C-alpha positions in Angstrom: -43.8 134.1 -113.4 -46.4 132.6 -115.7 -46.3 128.8 -115.5 -46.0 126.2 -118.2 -49.7 125.8 -118.8 -49.7 129.2 -120.6 -48.4 128.1 -124.0 -50.2 130.5 -126.4 -48.1 132.6 -128.7 -48.1 136.3 -127.8 -50.1 138.4 -130.2 -48.0 139.9 -133.0 -44.9 137.8 -132.1 -43.4 136.0 -135.0 -43.3 132.3 -134.4 -39.6 131.2 -133.8 -37.9 128.8 -136.1 -37.3 125.6 -134.1 -34.9 123.0 -135.6 -35.6 119.6 -134.1 -32.7 117.1 -134.1 -33.3 113.4 -133.7 -30.3 111.8 -135.3 -28.7 108.9 -133.5 -25.3 109.3 -131.8 -22.4 107.7 -133.7 -18.6 107.4 -133.1 -18.9 107.6 -129.4 -17.0 105.5 -126.8 -18.7 104.0 -123.7 -17.0 106.7 -121.6 -18.2 109.5 -123.8 -21.8 108.1 -123.7 -21.8 108.0 -119.9 -20.6 111.6 -119.8 -23.2 112.7 -122.3 -26.0 111.0 -120.3 -24.9 112.9 -117.2 -24.9 116.2 -119.1 -28.4 115.7 -120.4 -29.8 114.8 -117.0 -28.9 118.1 -115.4 -31.8 120.3 -114.1 -31.1 123.1 -116.6 -34.6 124.3 -117.3 -35.3 124.7 -113.6 -32.2 126.8 -113.2 -33.1 129.0 -116.2 -36.6 129.6 -114.9 -35.2 130.5 -111.5 -32.4 132.8 -112.7 -34.3 134.5 -115.4 -37.1 135.4 -113.0 -34.5 137.7 -111.2 -34.0 141.0 -113.0 -30.2 141.5 -113.6 -30.0 144.4 -116.0 -26.4 145.7 -116.0 -27.3 148.7 -113.9 -29.4 146.7 -111.4 -26.7 146.1 -108.7 -29.2 144.6 -106.2 -30.5 142.1 -108.8 -27.0 141.3 -109.9 -26.0 140.6 -106.3 -28.9 138.2 -106.0 -28.1 136.4 -109.2 -24.4 136.2 -108.3 -25.3 134.6 -105.0 -27.5 132.0 -106.7 -24.7 131.2 -109.2 -22.1 131.0 -106.5 -24.2 128.4 -104.7 -24.8 126.4 -107.9 -21.2 126.4 -109.0 -20.0 125.4 -105.5 -21.1 121.9 -106.4 -17.9 121.7 -108.6 -14.5 121.3 -107.1 -12.3 124.3 -106.7 -12.8 127.8 -105.3 -15.7 130.0 -106.1 -15.2 133.7 -105.5 -16.9 137.0 -106.3 -14.5 139.5 -107.8 -15.1 143.2 -107.5 -15.7 145.0 -110.8 -13.2 147.5 -112.0 -14.6 151.1 -112.0 -16.0 152.3 -115.4 -16.0 155.9 -116.6 -18.8 157.4 -118.6 -19.6 160.8 -120.1 -22.9 162.3 -119.1 -25.1 164.6 -121.3 -23.3 167.7 -119.8 -19.8 166.3 -120.8 -18.8 165.4 -117.3 -16.8 162.2 -116.8 -18.4 160.1 -114.1 -17.5 156.8 -112.5 -20.1 153.9 -112.7 -20.0 151.0 -110.4 -20.8 147.5 -111.8 -21.7 144.3 -110.1 -19.3 141.6 -108.9 -18.1 138.9 -111.3 -18.1 135.2 -110.5 -14.9 133.2 -110.8 -14.3 129.5 -110.3 -10.9 127.8 -110.7 -10.4 124.1 -110.8 -7.1 122.1 -111.2 -4.8 124.9 -112.3 -2.0 122.3 -112.4 -3.6 120.1 -115.0 -1.9 119.8 -118.4 -4.9 121.1 -120.4 -6.4 124.4 -119.3 -9.7 125.8 -120.5 -11.6 129.1 -120.0 -15.4 129.1 -120.0 -17.2 132.4 -119.9 -20.7 133.8 -119.6 -22.5 136.8 -118.3 -25.2 137.2 -115.7 -26.4 140.7 -116.8 -29.2 141.4 -119.3 -30.2 144.4 -121.3 -33.5 144.8 -119.4 -33.4 147.4 -116.7 -35.1 147.0 -113.4 -38.1 149.1 -114.6 -38.3 147.5 -118.0 -41.8 146.0 -118.7 -40.3 142.7 -119.9 -39.9 140.9 -116.5 -41.8 137.6 -116.7 -41.6 134.2 -118.4 -44.2 132.5 -120.6 -44.4 129.6 -123.0 -44.8 130.6 -126.6 -45.4 127.0 -127.6 -44.3 123.6 -126.3 -40.5 123.8 -125.8 -40.2 127.5 -126.6 -39.7 129.7 -123.5 -40.0 133.5 -123.7 -38.4 135.6 -121.0 -35.7 138.2 -120.2 -32.3 136.6 -120.3 -33.6 133.1 -121.1 -31.4 132.7 -124.2 -29.0 135.6 -123.5 -27.7 134.1 -121.3 -29.1 132.4 -118.2 -29.5 129.3 -120.3 -25.9 129.4 -121.4 -24.8 129.5 -117.7 -26.8 126.4 -117.0 -25.2 124.6 -119.9 -21.7 125.5 -118.5 -22.6 124.0 -115.1 -24.2 120.9 -116.7 -21.2 120.2 -119.0 -18.7 120.6 -116.2 -20.6 118.5 -113.8 -20.6 115.7 -116.4 -16.9 116.2 -117.1 -16.1 115.9 -113.4 -17.5 112.3 -113.4 -15.3 111.3 -116.4 -12.0 109.5 -115.9 -10.5 112.2 -118.1 -11.3 114.9 -115.6 -7.9 114.9 -114.0 -6.3 115.9 -117.3 -8.2 119.2 -117.6 -8.3 122.3 -115.5 -10.5 125.3 -116.1 -11.5 128.8 -115.1 -15.2 129.8 -115.2 -15.8 133.5 -115.4 -19.4 134.9 -115.3 -19.2 138.7 -115.6 -21.8 141.3 -114.7 -21.3 143.8 -117.5 -21.0 142.0 -120.9 -24.0 143.8 -122.3 -22.3 147.2 -121.9 -19.0 146.2 -123.3 -17.2 144.4 -120.4 -15.1 147.4 -119.4 -15.4 146.4 -115.7 -14.3 142.8 -116.5 -11.9 143.1 -119.4 -8.8 143.0 -117.1 -10.1 139.8 -115.4 -10.9 138.2 -118.8 -7.4 138.9 -120.0 -5.8 137.6 -116.8 -7.8 134.3 -116.9 -7.1 133.8 -120.7 -3.4 133.6 -120.2 -2.0 130.2 -121.0 -5.3 128.6 -121.9 -5.5 125.8 -124.5 -8.9 126.9 -125.7 -11.9 128.9 -124.5 -15.7 128.4 -124.8 -18.2 131.3 -124.4 -21.9 130.7 -124.0 -23.7 133.3 -126.1 -26.8 131.6 -127.7 -26.5 129.9 -131.0 -29.0 130.9 -133.7 -32.4 129.0 -133.8 -31.1 126.7 -136.5 -27.9 125.9 -134.5 -25.5 128.1 -136.5 -22.5 129.5 -134.6 -20.9 132.9 -134.9 -17.6 132.7 -136.6 -15.5 135.8 -137.3 -16.6 139.0 -135.5 -15.7 142.7 -136.1 -14.2 144.8 -133.4 -16.3 147.5 -131.7 -15.4 150.9 -130.2 -17.6 153.5 -128.5 -16.5 157.1 -128.4 -17.8 160.2 -126.8 -16.2 163.3 -128.4 -16.7 166.3 -126.1 -16.6 169.6 -128.1 -15.9 172.8 -126.3 -16.8 176.0 -128.2 -17.7 179.6 -127.0 -21.0 181.0 -126.1 -22.3 184.3 -127.7 -25.6 186.0 -128.3 -27.2 184.5 -131.4 -28.4 187.9 -132.7 -26.1 190.6 -131.3 -22.6 189.0 -131.8 -22.8 185.4 -133.1 -19.4 185.9 -134.8 -17.8 185.9 -131.4 -19.2 182.5 -130.7 -17.9 179.1 -131.6 -20.7 176.7 -132.3 -19.9 173.4 -130.6 -23.2 171.8 -131.9 -22.4 172.7 -135.5 -18.8 171.3 -135.0 -20.2 168.1 -133.6 -22.6 167.7 -136.5 -19.8 168.3 -139.0 -17.7 165.7 -137.2 -20.6 163.2 -137.3 -20.8 163.6 -141.1 -17.0 163.2 -141.6 -16.9 160.1 -139.4 -19.9 158.6 -141.1 -18.1 159.1 -144.5 -15.4 156.7 -143.2 -17.6 153.7 -143.6 -16.3 151.0 -146.0 -16.3 147.3 -146.6 -14.1 146.8 -143.5 -15.5 149.5 -141.2 -19.0 150.2 -140.0 -19.6 153.7 -138.5 -22.7 154.8 -136.6 -22.8 158.4 -135.3 -25.6 157.7 -132.8 -26.4 160.8 -130.8 -25.4 164.4 -130.2 -26.0 166.0 -126.7 -25.8 169.7 -126.3 -27.3 173.0 -127.3 -29.7 175.2 -125.4 -31.8 178.3 -125.9 -32.2 179.5 -129.5 -30.7 182.8 -128.8 -27.3 181.4 -127.5 -24.5 180.0 -129.6 -24.0 176.6 -128.0 -20.6 176.3 -126.3 -20.6 172.5 -125.7 -21.8 169.3 -127.4 -21.0 165.6 -127.1 -21.0 163.3 -130.2 -21.6 159.6 -129.5 -20.3 157.2 -132.2 -19.8 153.5 -132.6 -17.2 152.0 -135.0 -16.9 148.3 -136.0 -13.7 147.4 -137.9 -13.5 143.9 -139.4 -9.7 143.6 -139.2 -6.9 144.9 -137.0 -5.6 147.0 -139.9 -9.1 148.5 -140.3 -9.2 149.3 -136.6 -5.8 151.1 -136.7 -6.9 153.0 -139.8 -10.1 154.1 -138.1 -8.2 155.4 -135.1 -5.9 157.4 -137.3 -8.9 158.7 -139.4 -10.7 159.8 -136.3 -7.7 161.7 -135.0 -7.4 163.5 -138.4 -11.1 164.3 -138.5 -11.0 165.8 -135.0 -7.9 167.8 -135.8 -9.6 169.3 -138.8 -12.8 170.1 -136.9 -10.8 171.7 -134.1 -8.9 173.8 -136.6 -11.8 174.8 -139.0 -14.4 175.5 -136.2 -11.9 176.9 -133.7 -13.1 174.5 -131.0 -11.4 172.1 -128.6 -12.2 168.4 -128.7 -11.6 165.7 -126.1 -12.2 162.1 -127.0 -13.4 159.6 -124.3 -13.6 155.9 -125.0 -11.9 153.5 -127.4 -12.0 150.1 -129.0 -13.0 147.8 -126.1 -13.6 144.8 -128.4 -10.8 144.0 -130.9 -11.7 142.3 -134.2 -12.0 138.5 -134.0 -10.8 136.9 -137.3 -10.7 133.2 -137.6 -7.1 132.2 -137.5 -5.8 128.6 -137.9 -6.1 127.8 -134.2 -9.6 129.1 -134.0 -10.6 127.2 -137.1 -9.3 124.0 -135.6 -11.4 124.5 -132.6 -14.5 125.2 -134.7 -13.8 122.0 -136.6 -13.5 120.1 -133.4 -16.9 121.4 -132.3 -18.3 120.5 -135.7 -17.0 117.0 -135.4 -18.4 116.6 -131.9 -21.7 117.8 -133.2 -21.6 115.2 -136.0 -21.0 112.5 -133.4 -24.2 113.7 -131.7 -26.2 114.0 -134.9 -26.1 117.9 -134.7 -25.3 119.8 -137.9 -22.9 122.5 -136.8 -21.9 125.4 -139.1 -20.7 129.0 -138.5 -20.9 132.3 -140.2 -19.4 135.7 -139.7 -21.5 138.1 -137.7 -21.7 141.8 -137.0 -22.1 141.4 -133.3 -19.4 141.4 -130.6 -19.0 139.7 -127.3 -16.3 138.6 -124.8 -15.1 136.2 -127.4 -13.4 139.2 -129.0 -11.5 139.9 -125.9 -10.4 136.3 -125.5 -9.3 136.0 -129.1 -7.2 139.1 -128.7 -5.2 137.2 -126.0 -4.2 134.6 -128.7 -6.6 131.9 -127.4 -8.8 130.0 -129.8 -12.5 130.5 -128.8 -15.9 129.5 -129.9 -18.3 132.0 -128.4 -21.8 130.7 -129.2 -21.8 127.4 -127.3 -25.0 128.3 -125.6 -28.5 126.8 -126.4 -30.4 127.8 -129.5 -32.6 130.8 -129.2 -33.4 134.1 -130.7 -34.9 137.7 -130.7 -32.4 138.6 -128.0 -32.3 142.1 -126.6 -36.1 142.3 -127.2 -39.3 141.4 -125.4 -39.6 138.5 -127.9 -36.5 136.8 -126.7 -36.9 133.0 -126.6 -35.1 129.8 -125.7 -35.5 126.5 -127.5 -35.6 124.2 -124.4 -34.7 121.0 -126.2 -31.3 122.6 -127.0 -30.3 122.8 -123.3 -29.4 119.1 -123.2 -28.1 119.2 -126.8 -25.6 122.0 -126.1 -24.6 120.6 -122.7 -23.7 117.4 -124.5 -21.9 119.3 -127.2 -19.8 121.1 -124.6 -19.1 118.0 -122.6 -17.9 116.1 -125.6 -15.8 118.9 -126.9 -14.0 119.3 -123.5 -13.6 115.5 -123.2 -11.9 115.3 -126.6 -9.7 118.3 -125.9 -8.6 116.5 -122.7 -7.9 113.3 -124.6 -5.8 115.1 -127.3 -4.1 117.6 -125.0 -4.8 120.3 -127.6 -7.5 121.4 -130.1 
């Protein structure tokens, strides 16, 4: 890892926007101030540098095992039981159309005071989008207070904020009023198929949930989110000689291309559709007998999701009939839409008010991205899913963390949880 003396900006990298906050704290009790001081004093930067130096791309099981061990040791400082939960198996369709099982890394789970009157769920993920052989593997300073590195913002820093906020909460006289589950999964970046069941189980009966995806560089939170579904449509046709008897063939590649166009035409104000890839085909003198269409759909409402599912079925039926092929669909909507209902809005307003007490302007906007907050909201639990530090350029080699926001967001979480404990609700 490059050390902190290397603070020159990387050539060609746009300088990140850094919002500096220096407003005085207001409307805080002595107990709250003591909790906030503890949250800010946690060694978060040291943890981020240590955890981000370990590659934990979703497919790097060895790296994920190492990170999971580090996190288990760190979260063992809190009361309760830390355990590693085996991932559910995940199915995937390869380029030949064969359904294969993929193994994911263990998930971390901590449970504290399940008998307390207020129950919270805090979630994060230990995986990154950077594979073990990706060139982006080291950390460096872009400028004072801006750290560039894989998983710094998304979301090793968010995990450190969870630990800091909970450590501060445990020293509060209100701690006995609140229990919580912490879940750090290993597959969020690929859709959480291996952890969706665990998320739903832990969300049951919760008063509220906080998820630690990074906030935007200016502190804005993600509000409403669309749903997301990934589909692999396997098309089975019939091979034939392209010159001698092409009429006896059934061109699976052509059928897949036709389906891609029909699905792409479904896009609307409430549905985004991205036909992303077609696998299949072969020698020029053979009518291709198989192809796989990969497509992503993002509906903004539950009604739009149901309509997209029905439209996809109709399109596949038409393709099967008109091209005389057989189609098999693999996949589905793994992230339901996350609209802001009344309970979620109250939680956002509580976070906003806590931010105001800390001198932090907190706002939120709808976004096109998805995360585990979608899964939690689908369980009927209000959730704010960008409680992590400020950062940006995630999923790229320009990813950066604004280090000052570690203490800022740990205090925001600690105060939010303290006030939920006081109220007994959001």
